Chimera marker file (.cmm) of the C-alpha trace (Angstrom):
<marker_set name="trace">
<marker id="1" x="32.089" y="-44.947" z="-56.046" r="1" g="1" b="0" radius="0.5"/>
<marker id="2" x="34.074" y="-47.710" z="-56.219" r="1" g="1" b="0" radius="0.5"/>
<marker id="3" x="34.766" y="-48.331" z="-52.763" r="1" g="1" b="0" radius="0.5"/>
<marker id="4" x="31.025" y="-48.191" z="-51.841" r="1" g="1" b="0" radius="0.5"/>
<marker id="5" x="30.631" y="-51.015" z="-54.503" r="1" g="1" b="0" radius="0.5"/>
<marker id="6" x="33.842" y="-52.874" z="-53.389" r="1" g="1" b="0" radius="0.5"/>
<marker id="7" x="32.534" y="-52.468" z="-49.585" r="1" g="1" b="0" radius="0.5"/>
<marker id="8" x="28.809" y="-54.049" z="-50.816" r="1" g="1" b="0" radius="0.5"/>
<marker id="9" x="30.400" y="-57.346" z="-52.695" r="1" g="1" b="0" radius="0.5"/>
<marker id="10" x="32.860" y="-57.552" z="-49.268" r="1" g="1" b="0" radius="0.5"/>
<marker id="11" x="29.236" y="-57.289" z="-47.228" r="1" g="1" b="0" radius="0.5"/>
<marker id="12" x="27.508" y="-59.962" z="-49.550" r="1" g="1" b="0" radius="0.5"/>
<marker id="13" x="30.909" y="-62.423" z="-49.455" r="1" g="1" b="0" radius="0.5"/>
<marker id="14" x="31.238" y="-61.988" z="-46.087" r="1" g="1" b="0" radius="0.5"/>
<marker id="15" x="27.001" y="-62.591" z="-44.938" r="1" g="1" b="0" radius="0.5"/>
<marker id="16" x="27.708" y="-65.805" z="-47.524" r="1" g="1" b="0" radius="0.5"/>
<marker id="17" x="30.529" y="-67.103" z="-45.614" r="1" g="1" b="0" radius="0.5"/>
<marker id="18" x="28.954" y="-66.864" z="-42.471" r="1" g="1" b="0" radius="0.5"/>
<marker id="19" x="25.537" y="-67.813" z="-43.384" r="1" g="1" b="0" radius="0.5"/>
<marker id="20" x="26.190" y="-70.634" z="-45.752" r="1" g="1" b="0" radius="0.5"/>
<marker id="21" x="29.850" y="-71.819" z="-45.517" r="1" g="1" b="0" radius="0.5"/>
<marker id="22" x="30.682" y="-71.234" z="-41.581" r="1" g="1" b="0" radius="0.5"/>
<marker id="23" x="26.412" y="-71.665" z="-40.750" r="1" g="1" b="0" radius="0.5"/>
<marker id="24" x="26.903" y="-69.039" z="-38.009" r="1" g="1" b="0" radius="0.5"/>
<marker id="25" x="23.893" y="-67.898" z="-36.093" r="1" g="1" b="0" radius="0.5"/>
<marker id="26" x="23.965" y="-66.335" z="-32.640" r="1" g="1" b="0" radius="0.5"/>
<marker id="27" x="23.853" y="-69.105" z="-29.542" r="1" g="1" b="0" radius="0.5"/>
<marker id="28" x="23.117" y="-67.542" z="-26.754" r="1" g="1" b="0" radius="0.5"/>
<marker id="29" x="23.433" y="-64.203" z="-24.596" r="1" g="1" b="0" radius="0.5"/>
<marker id="30" x="25.245" y="-64.388" z="-21.214" r="1" g="1" b="0" radius="0.5"/>
<marker id="31" x="24.405" y="-62.098" z="-17.932" r="1" g="1" b="0" radius="0.5"/>
<marker id="32" x="25.910" y="-62.612" z="-14.624" r="1" g="1" b="0" radius="0.5"/>
<marker id="33" x="23.351" y="-62.820" z="-11.813" r="1" g="1" b="0" radius="0.5"/>
<marker id="34" x="23.398" y="-62.561" z="-7.769" r="1" g="1" b="0" radius="0.5"/>
<marker id="35" x="20.757" y="-64.893" z="-7.092" r="1" g="1" b="0" radius="0.5"/>
<marker id="36" x="20.346" y="-68.009" z="-9.375" r="1" g="1" b="0" radius="0.5"/>
<marker id="37" x="16.681" y="-68.877" z="-8.160" r="1" g="1" b="0" radius="0.5"/>
<marker id="38" x="15.182" y="-65.672" z="-7.946" r="1" g="1" b="0" radius="0.5"/>
<marker id="39" x="16.772" y="-65.090" z="-11.784" r="1" g="1" b="0" radius="0.5"/>
<marker id="40" x="15.322" y="-68.650" z="-12.799" r="1" g="1" b="0" radius="0.5"/>
<marker id="41" x="11.737" y="-67.872" z="-11.251" r="1" g="1" b="0" radius="0.5"/>
<marker id="42" x="11.881" y="-64.218" z="-12.912" r="1" g="1" b="0" radius="0.5"/>
<marker id="43" x="12.517" y="-65.848" z="-16.024" r="1" g="1" b="0" radius="0.5"/>
<marker id="44" x="10.612" y="-68.501" z="-16.206" r="1" g="1" b="0" radius="0.5"/>
<marker id="45" x="7.586" y="-67.262" z="-14.141" r="1" g="1" b="0" radius="0.5"/>
<marker id="46" x="7.380" y="-64.120" z="-15.386" r="1" g="1" b="0" radius="0.5"/>
<marker id="47" x="8.774" y="-64.175" z="-18.710" r="1" g="1" b="0" radius="0.5"/>
<marker id="48" x="7.326" y="-67.405" z="-19.762" r="1" g="1" b="0" radius="0.5"/>
<marker id="49" x="10.943" y="-69.088" z="-20.305" r="1" g="1" b="0" radius="0.5"/>
<marker id="50" x="11.652" y="-72.553" z="-19.943" r="1" g="1" b="0" radius="0.5"/>
<marker id="51" x="14.527" y="-73.781" z="-17.972" r="1" g="1" b="0" radius="0.5"/>
<marker id="52" x="16.738" y="-75.669" z="-21.137" r="1" g="1" b="0" radius="0.5"/>
<marker id="53" x="19.659" y="-77.103" z="-18.901" r="1" g="1" b="0" radius="0.5"/>
<marker id="54" x="21.722" y="-76.083" z="-15.170" r="1" g="1" b="0" radius="0.5"/>
<marker id="55" x="24.839" y="-77.318" z="-14.538" r="1" g="1" b="0" radius="0.5"/>
<marker id="56" x="27.444" y="-76.217" z="-11.376" r="1" g="1" b="0" radius="0.5"/>
<marker id="57" x="31.372" y="-76.109" z="-11.807" r="1" g="1" b="0" radius="0.5"/>
<marker id="58" x="32.398" y="-76.770" z="-8.432" r="1" g="1" b="0" radius="0.5"/>
<marker id="59" x="36.106" y="-76.197" z="-9.376" r="1" g="1" b="0" radius="0.5"/>
<marker id="60" x="35.477" y="-73.111" z="-10.674" r="1" g="1" b="0" radius="0.5"/>
<marker id="61" x="32.498" y="-71.929" z="-8.324" r="1" g="1" b="0" radius="0.5"/>
<marker id="62" x="29.991" y="-70.856" z="-10.668" r="1" g="1" b="0" radius="0.5"/>
<marker id="63" x="26.541" y="-72.328" z="-12.125" r="1" g="1" b="0" radius="0.5"/>
<marker id="64" x="25.389" y="-72.182" z="-15.545" r="1" g="1" b="0" radius="0.5"/>
<marker id="65" x="21.530" y="-71.810" z="-16.084" r="1" g="1" b="0" radius="0.5"/>
<marker id="66" x="20.047" y="-71.642" z="-19.867" r="1" g="1" b="0" radius="0.5"/>
<marker id="67" x="16.879" y="-70.309" z="-20.303" r="1" g="1" b="0" radius="0.5"/>
<marker id="68" x="14.711" y="-69.934" z="-23.705" r="1" g="1" b="0" radius="0.5"/>
<marker id="69" x="11.344" y="-70.169" z="-25.560" r="1" g="1" b="0" radius="0.5"/>
<marker id="70" x="12.764" y="-73.169" z="-27.913" r="1" g="1" b="0" radius="0.5"/>
<marker id="71" x="15.169" y="-75.691" z="-27.443" r="1" g="1" b="0" radius="0.5"/>
<marker id="72" x="19.078" y="-74.111" z="-27.995" r="1" g="1" b="0" radius="0.5"/>
<marker id="73" x="19.340" y="-76.218" z="-31.188" r="1" g="1" b="0" radius="0.5"/>
<marker id="74" x="16.388" y="-73.861" z="-32.749" r="1" g="1" b="0" radius="0.5"/>
<marker id="75" x="17.052" y="-70.296" z="-31.279" r="1" g="1" b="0" radius="0.5"/>
<marker id="76" x="18.784" y="-68.440" z="-29.280" r="1" g="1" b="0" radius="0.5"/>
<marker id="77" x="19.101" y="-68.512" z="-25.273" r="1" g="1" b="0" radius="0.5"/>
<marker id="78" x="19.605" y="-66.578" z="-22.313" r="1" g="1" b="0" radius="0.5"/>
<marker id="79" x="22.682" y="-67.500" z="-20.508" r="1" g="1" b="0" radius="0.5"/>
<marker id="80" x="22.450" y="-67.102" z="-16.648" r="1" g="1" b="0" radius="0.5"/>
<marker id="81" x="25.978" y="-67.151" z="-15.076" r="1" g="1" b="0" radius="0.5"/>
<marker id="82" x="25.855" y="-67.088" z="-11.303" r="1" g="1" b="0" radius="0.5"/>
<marker id="83" x="29.653" y="-66.847" z="-9.464" r="1" g="1" b="0" radius="0.5"/>
<marker id="84" x="29.376" y="-68.338" z="-5.840" r="1" g="1" b="0" radius="0.5"/>
<marker id="85" x="29.885" y="-65.581" z="-2.917" r="1" g="1" b="0" radius="0.5"/>
<marker id="86" x="28.765" y="-62.794" z="-5.728" r="1" g="1" b="0" radius="0.5"/>
<marker id="87" x="25.255" y="-61.484" z="-4.642" r="1" g="1" b="0" radius="0.5"/>
<marker id="88" x="25.398" y="-58.068" z="-6.988" r="1" g="1" b="0" radius="0.5"/>
<marker id="89" x="27.249" y="-56.669" z="-9.738" r="1" g="1" b="0" radius="0.5"/>
<marker id="90" x="27.589" y="-53.133" z="-11.002" r="1" g="1" b="0" radius="0.5"/>
<marker id="91" x="25.744" y="-53.229" z="-14.421" r="1" g="1" b="0" radius="0.5"/>
<marker id="92" x="28.025" y="-50.722" z="-16.157" r="1" g="1" b="0" radius="0.5"/>
<marker id="93" x="27.316" y="-48.002" z="-18.632" r="1" g="1" b="0" radius="0.5"/>
<marker id="94" x="27.998" y="-50.537" z="-21.491" r="1" g="1" b="0" radius="0.5"/>
<marker id="95" x="24.700" y="-53.012" z="-21.227" r="1" g="1" b="0" radius="0.5"/>
<marker id="96" x="21.327" y="-52.068" z="-22.685" r="1" g="1" b="0" radius="0.5"/>
<marker id="97" x="18.629" y="-54.506" z="-22.673" r="1" g="1" b="0" radius="0.5"/>
<marker id="98" x="17.709" y="-57.981" z="-23.916" r="1" g="1" b="0" radius="0.5"/>
<marker id="99" x="14.557" y="-57.813" z="-26.236" r="1" g="1" b="0" radius="0.5"/>
<marker id="100" x="11.920" y="-60.336" z="-26.390" r="1" g="1" b="0" radius="0.5"/>
<marker id="101" x="9.287" y="-60.291" z="-29.656" r="1" g="1" b="0" radius="0.5"/>
<marker id="102" x="5.567" y="-60.501" z="-28.404" r="1" g="1" b="0" radius="0.5"/>
<marker id="103" x="2.238" y="-60.876" z="-30.153" r="1" g="1" b="0" radius="0.5"/>
<marker id="104" x="0.545" y="-58.617" z="-27.711" r="1" g="1" b="0" radius="0.5"/>
<marker id="105" x="2.133" y="-56.431" z="-25.977" r="1" g="1" b="0" radius="0.5"/>
<marker id="106" x="-0.724" y="-54.989" z="-23.641" r="1" g="1" b="0" radius="0.5"/>
<marker id="107" x="-1.675" y="-58.720" z="-22.105" r="1" g="1" b="0" radius="0.5"/>
<marker id="108" x="2.191" y="-59.375" z="-21.581" r="1" g="1" b="0" radius="0.5"/>
<marker id="109" x="2.267" y="-56.410" z="-19.718" r="1" g="1" b="0" radius="0.5"/>
<marker id="110" x="-0.919" y="-57.675" z="-17.692" r="1" g="1" b="0" radius="0.5"/>
<marker id="111" x="0.844" y="-61.001" z="-16.988" r="1" g="1" b="0" radius="0.5"/>
<marker id="112" x="3.849" y="-59.808" z="-16.209" r="1" g="1" b="0" radius="0.5"/>
<marker id="113" x="2.589" y="-57.350" z="-13.186" r="1" g="1" b="0" radius="0.5"/>
<marker id="114" x="0.023" y="-60.402" z="-12.529" r="1" g="1" b="0" radius="0.5"/>
<marker id="115" x="3.099" y="-62.381" z="-12.095" r="1" g="1" b="0" radius="0.5"/>
<marker id="116" x="5.027" y="-60.264" z="-9.339" r="1" g="1" b="0" radius="0.5"/>
<marker id="117" x="6.958" y="-58.211" z="-12.394" r="1" g="1" b="0" radius="0.5"/>
<marker id="118" x="7.336" y="-54.707" z="-13.037" r="1" g="1" b="0" radius="0.5"/>
<marker id="119" x="6.708" y="-52.918" z="-15.636" r="1" g="1" b="0" radius="0.5"/>
<marker id="120" x="9.284" y="-49.844" z="-16.110" r="1" g="1" b="0" radius="0.5"/>
<marker id="121" x="7.870" y="-48.252" z="-18.959" r="1" g="1" b="0" radius="0.5"/>
<marker id="122" x="5.236" y="-48.497" z="-21.113" r="1" g="1" b="0" radius="0.5"/>
<marker id="123" x="3.601" y="-50.068" z="-23.369" r="1" g="1" b="0" radius="0.5"/>
<marker id="124" x="3.811" y="-47.100" z="-25.010" r="1" g="1" b="0" radius="0.5"/>
<marker id="125" x="4.170" y="-45.983" z="-29.233" r="1" g="1" b="0" radius="0.5"/>
<marker id="126" x="7.729" y="-45.856" z="-30.159" r="1" g="1" b="0" radius="0.5"/>
<marker id="127" x="8.476" y="-43.645" z="-33.589" r="1" g="1" b="0" radius="0.5"/>
<marker id="128" x="4.803" y="-44.085" z="-34.539" r="1" g="1" b="0" radius="0.5"/>
<marker id="129" x="4.553" y="-47.540" z="-35.392" r="1" g="1" b="0" radius="0.5"/>
<marker id="130" x="6.178" y="-50.068" z="-32.919" r="1" g="1" b="0" radius="0.5"/>
<marker id="131" x="4.613" y="-51.208" z="-29.298" r="1" g="1" b="0" radius="0.5"/>
<marker id="132" x="7.155" y="-51.415" z="-27.012" r="1" g="1" b="0" radius="0.5"/>
<marker id="133" x="7.476" y="-52.042" z="-23.214" r="1" g="1" b="0" radius="0.5"/>
<marker id="134" x="10.427" y="-52.214" z="-20.506" r="1" g="1" b="0" radius="0.5"/>
<marker id="135" x="10.778" y="-54.943" z="-17.200" r="1" g="1" b="0" radius="0.5"/>
<marker id="136" x="13.623" y="-55.532" z="-15.554" r="1" g="1" b="0" radius="0.5"/>
<marker id="137" x="14.972" y="-58.904" z="-13.924" r="1" g="1" b="0" radius="0.5"/>
<marker id="138" x="15.692" y="-59.405" z="-10.090" r="1" g="1" b="0" radius="0.5"/>
<marker id="139" x="19.317" y="-57.936" z="-10.905" r="1" g="1" b="0" radius="0.5"/>
<marker id="140" x="17.928" y="-54.672" z="-13.138" r="1" g="1" b="0" radius="0.5"/>
<marker id="141" x="18.819" y="-55.570" z="-15.952" r="1" g="1" b="0" radius="0.5"/>
<marker id="142" x="16.344" y="-53.843" z="-19.082" r="1" g="1" b="0" radius="0.5"/>
<marker id="143" x="14.098" y="-56.167" z="-20.465" r="1" g="1" b="0" radius="0.5"/>
<marker id="144" x="12.490" y="-55.028" z="-23.680" r="1" g="1" b="0" radius="0.5"/>
<marker id="145" x="9.190" y="-56.141" z="-25.088" r="1" g="1" b="0" radius="0.5"/>
<marker id="146" x="8.620" y="-55.411" z="-28.701" r="1" g="1" b="0" radius="0.5"/>
<marker id="147" x="5.302" y="-56.650" z="-30.279" r="1" g="1" b="0" radius="0.5"/>
<marker id="148" x="5.402" y="-58.152" z="-33.480" r="1" g="1" b="0" radius="0.5"/>
<marker id="149" x="2.526" y="-59.294" z="-35.752" r="1" g="1" b="0" radius="0.5"/>
<link id1="1" id2="2" r="1" g="1" b="0" radius="0.2"/>
<link id1="2" id2="3" r="1" g="1" b="0" radius="0.2"/>
<link id1="3" id2="4" r="1" g="1" b="0" radius="0.2"/>
<link id1="4" id2="5" r="1" g="1" b="0" radius="0.2"/>
<link id1="5" id2="6" r="1" g="1" b="0" radius="0.2"/>
<link id1="6" id2="7" r="1" g="1" b="0" radius="0.2"/>
<link id1="7" id2="8" r="1" g="1" b="0" radius="0.2"/>
<link id1="8" id2="9" r="1" g="1" b="0" radius="0.2"/>
<link id1="9" id2="10" r="1" g="1" b="0" radius="0.2"/>
<link id1="10" id2="11" r="1" g="1" b="0" radius="0.2"/>
<link id1="11" id2="12" r="1" g="1" b="0" radius="0.2"/>
<link id1="12" id2="13" r="1" g="1" b="0" radius="0.2"/>
<link id1="13" id2="14" r="1" g="1" b="0" radius="0.2"/>
<link id1="14" id2="15" r="1" g="1" b="0" radius="0.2"/>
<link id1="15" id2="16" r="1" g="1" b="0" radius="0.2"/>
<link id1="16" id2="17" r="1" g="1" b="0" radius="0.2"/>
<link id1="17" id2="18" r="1" g="1" b="0" radius="0.2"/>
<link id1="18" id2="19" r="1" g="1" b="0" radius="0.2"/>
<link id1="19" id2="20" r="1" g="1" b="0" radius="0.2"/>
<link id1="20" id2="21" r="1" g="1" b="0" radius="0.2"/>
<link id1="21" id2="22" r="1" g="1" b="0" radius="0.2"/>
<link id1="22" id2="23" r="1" g="1" b="0" radius="0.2"/>
<link id1="23" id2="24" r="1" g="1" b="0" radius="0.2"/>
<link id1="24" id2="25" r="1" g="1" b="0" radius="0.2"/>
<link id1="25" id2="26" r="1" g="1" b="0" radius="0.2"/>
<link id1="26" id2="27" r="1" g="1" b="0" radius="0.2"/>
<link id1="27" id2="28" r="1" g="1" b="0" radius="0.2"/>
<link id1="28" id2="29" r="1" g="1" b="0" radius="0.2"/>
<link id1="29" id2="30" r="1" g="1" b="0" radius="0.2"/>
<link id1="30" id2="31" r="1" g="1" b="0" radius="0.2"/>
<link id1="31" id2="32" r="1" g="1" b="0" radius="0.2"/>
<link id1="32" id2="33" r="1" g="1" b="0" radius="0.2"/>
<link id1="33" id2="34" r="1" g="1" b="0" radius="0.2"/>
<link id1="34" id2="35" r="1" g="1" b="0" radius="0.2"/>
<link id1="35" id2="36" r="1" g="1" b="0" radius="0.2"/>
<link id1="36" id2="37" r="1" g="1" b="0" radius="0.2"/>
<link id1="37" id2="38" r="1" g="1" b="0" radius="0.2"/>
<link id1="38" id2="39" r="1" g="1" b="0" radius="0.2"/>
<link id1="39" id2="40" r="1" g="1" b="0" radius="0.2"/>
<link id1="40" id2="41" r="1" g="1" b="0" radius="0.2"/>
<link id1="41" id2="42" r="1" g="1" b="0" radius="0.2"/>
<link id1="42" id2="43" r="1" g="1" b="0" radius="0.2"/>
<link id1="43" id2="44" r="1" g="1" b="0" radius="0.2"/>
<link id1="44" id2="45" r="1" g="1" b="0" radius="0.2"/>
<link id1="45" id2="46" r="1" g="1" b="0" radius="0.2"/>
<link id1="46" id2="47" r="1" g="1" b="0" radius="0.2"/>
<link id1="47" id2="48" r="1" g="1" b="0" radius="0.2"/>
<link id1="48" id2="49" r="1" g="1" b="0" radius="0.2"/>
<link id1="49" id2="50" r="1" g="1" b="0" radius="0.2"/>
<link id1="50" id2="51" r="1" g="1" b="0" radius="0.2"/>
<link id1="51" id2="52" r="1" g="1" b="0" radius="0.2"/>
<link id1="52" id2="53" r="1" g="1" b="0" radius="0.2"/>
<link id1="53" id2="54" r="1" g="1" b="0" radius="0.2"/>
<link id1="54" id2="55" r="1" g="1" b="0" radius="0.2"/>
<link id1="55" id2="56" r="1" g="1" b="0" radius="0.2"/>
<link id1="56" id2="57" r="1" g="1" b="0" radius="0.2"/>
<link id1="57" id2="58" r="1" g="1" b="0" radius="0.2"/>
<link id1="58" id2="59" r="1" g="1" b="0" radius="0.2"/>
<link id1="59" id2="60" r="1" g="1" b="0" radius="0.2"/>
<link id1="60" id2="61" r="1" g="1" b="0" radius="0.2"/>
<link id1="61" id2="62" r="1" g="1" b="0" radius="0.2"/>
<link id1="62" id2="63" r="1" g="1" b="0" radius="0.2"/>
<link id1="63" id2="64" r="1" g="1" b="0" radius="0.2"/>
<link id1="64" id2="65" r="1" g="1" b="0" radius="0.2"/>
<link id1="65" id2="66" r="1" g="1" b="0" radius="0.2"/>
<link id1="66" id2="67" r="1" g="1" b="0" radius="0.2"/>
<link id1="67" id2="68" r="1" g="1" b="0" radius="0.2"/>
<link id1="68" id2="69" r="1" g="1" b="0" radius="0.2"/>
<link id1="69" id2="70" r="1" g="1" b="0" radius="0.2"/>
<link id1="70" id2="71" r="1" g="1" b="0" radius="0.2"/>
<link id1="71" id2="72" r="1" g="1" b="0" radius="0.2"/>
<link id1="72" id2="73" r="1" g="1" b="0" radius="0.2"/>
<link id1="73" id2="74" r="1" g="1" b="0" radius="0.2"/>
<link id1="74" id2="75" r="1" g="1" b="0" radius="0.2"/>
<link id1="75" id2="76" r="1" g="1" b="0" radius="0.2"/>
<link id1="76" id2="77" r="1" g="1" b="0" radius="0.2"/>
<link id1="77" id2="78" r="1" g="1" b="0" radius="0.2"/>
<link id1="78" id2="79" r="1" g="1" b="0" radius="0.2"/>
<link id1="79" id2="80" r="1" g="1" b="0" radius="0.2"/>
<link id1="80" id2="81" r="1" g="1" b="0" radius="0.2"/>
<link id1="81" id2="82" r="1" g="1" b="0" radius="0.2"/>
<link id1="82" id2="83" r="1" g="1" b="0" radius="0.2"/>
<link id1="83" id2="84" r="1" g="1" b="0" radius="0.2"/>
<link id1="84" id2="85" r="1" g="1" b="0" radius="0.2"/>
<link id1="85" id2="86" r="1" g="1" b="0" radius="0.2"/>
<link id1="86" id2="87" r="1" g="1" b="0" radius="0.2"/>
<link id1="87" id2="88" r="1" g="1" b="0" radius="0.2"/>
<link id1="88" id2="89" r="1" g="1" b="0" radius="0.2"/>
<link id1="89" id2="90" r="1" g="1" b="0" radius="0.2"/>
<link id1="90" id2="91" r="1" g="1" b="0" radius="0.2"/>
<link id1="91" id2="92" r="1" g="1" b="0" radius="0.2"/>
<link id1="92" id2="93" r="1" g="1" b="0" radius="0.2"/>
<link id1="93" id2="94" r="1" g="1" b="0" radius="0.2"/>
<link id1="94" id2="95" r="1" g="1" b="0" radius="0.2"/>
<link id1="95" id2="96" r="1" g="1" b="0" radius="0.2"/>
<link id1="96" id2="97" r="1" g="1" b="0" radius="0.2"/>
<link id1="97" id2="98" r="1" g="1" b="0" radius="0.2"/>
<link id1="98" id2="99" r="1" g="1" b="0" radius="0.2"/>
<link id1="99" id2="100" r="1" g="1" b="0" radius="0.2"/>
<link id1="100" id2="101" r="1" g="1" b="0" radius="0.2"/>
<link id1="101" id2="102" r="1" g="1" b="0" radius="0.2"/>
<link id1="102" id2="103" r="1" g="1" b="0" radius="0.2"/>
<link id1="103" id2="104" r="1" g="1" b="0" radius="0.2"/>
<link id1="104" id2="105" r="1" g="1" b="0" radius="0.2"/>
<link id1="105" id2="106" r="1" g="1" b="0" radius="0.2"/>
<link id1="106" id2="107" r="1" g="1" b="0" radius="0.2"/>
<link id1="107" id2="108" r="1" g="1" b="0" radius="0.2"/>
<link id1="108" id2="109" r="1" g="1" b="0" radius="0.2"/>
<link id1="109" id2="110" r="1" g="1" b="0" radius="0.2"/>
<link id1="110" id2="111" r="1" g="1" b="0" radius="0.2"/>
<link id1="111" id2="112" r="1" g="1" b="0" radius="0.2"/>
<link id1="112" id2="113" r="1" g="1" b="0" radius="0.2"/>
<link id1="113" id2="114" r="1" g="1" b="0" radius="0.2"/>
<link id1="114" id2="115" r="1" g="1" b="0" radius="0.2"/>
<link id1="115" id2="116" r="1" g="1" b="0" radius="0.2"/>
<link id1="116" id2="117" r="1" g="1" b="0" radius="0.2"/>
<link id1="117" id2="118" r="1" g="1" b="0" radius="0.2"/>
<link id1="118" id2="119" r="1" g="1" b="0" radius="0.2"/>
<link id1="119" id2="120" r="1" g="1" b="0" radius="0.2"/>
<link id1="120" id2="121" r="1" g="1" b="0" radius="0.2"/>
<link id1="121" id2="122" r="1" g="1" b="0" radius="0.2"/>
<link id1="122" id2="123" r="1" g="1" b="0" radius="0.2"/>
<link id1="123" id2="124" r="1" g="1" b="0" radius="0.2"/>
<link id1="124" id2="125" r="1" g="1" b="0" radius="0.2"/>
<link id1="125" id2="126" r="1" g="1" b="0" radius="0.2"/>
<link id1="126" id2="127" r="1" g="1" b="0" radius="0.2"/>
<link id1="127" id2="128" r="1" g="1" b="0" radius="0.2"/>
<link id1="128" id2="129" r="1" g="1" b="0" radius="0.2"/>
<link id1="129" id2="130" r="1" g="1" b="0" radius="0.2"/>
<link id1="130" id2="131" r="1" g="1" b="0" radius="0.2"/>
<link id1="131" id2="132" r="1" g="1" b="0" radius="0.2"/>
<link id1="132" id2="133" r="1" g="1" b="0" radius="0.2"/>
<link id1="133" id2="134" r="1" g="1" b="0" radius="0.2"/>
<link id1="134" id2="135" r="1" g="1" b="0" radius="0.2"/>
<link id1="135" id2="136" r="1" g="1" b="0" radius="0.2"/>
<link id1="136" id2="137" r="1" g="1" b="0" radius="0.2"/>
<link id1="137" id2="138" r="1" g="1" b="0" radius="0.2"/>
<link id1="138" id2="139" r="1" g="1" b="0" radius="0.2"/>
<link id1="139" id2="140" r="1" g="1" b="0" radius="0.2"/>
<link id1="140" id2="141" r="1" g="1" b="0" radius="0.2"/>
<link id1="141" id2="142" r="1" g="1" b="0" radius="0.2"/>
<link id1="142" id2="143" r="1" g="1" b="0" radius="0.2"/>
<link id1="143" id2="144" r="1" g="1" b="0" radius="0.2"/>
<link id1="144" id2="145" r="1" g="1" b="0" radius="0.2"/>
<link id1="145" id2="146" r="1" g="1" b="0" radius="0.2"/>
<link id1="146" id2="147" r="1" g="1" b="0" radius="0.2"/>
<link id1="147" id2="148" r="1" g="1" b="0" radius="0.2"/>
<link id1="148" id2="149" r="1" g="1" b="0" radius="0.2"/>
</marker_set>
């Protein structure tokens, strides 16, 4: 019982340090893409994100593009990394999905399909309480949609 209490105290202190003292938050999630233009088009035109910034790094032979629903100063964003000369990636077994909260999942699924995207699952009731659906980007990365009130 003492060990469990110590863990709770440690967790509370850790959260305090990270949230209050260090002011930590998630900044972005990075994925590598084979065709930057197609990926930017998917995330902006199909999922409605904004291209926040993009920069070429000729010495490193790559380009970074940052996309999101709000400025980087206000929330986490998606970083697309395009390594020049690489057309595709093996997604591996470690990658799961990106999750996006939506207010009306059925309407969002219709919009995705109207904009050329594919709904690969759903919309479906998950666990009896939460509506979810999945789409995938041009590189095959899964994007989960979760209905939020």
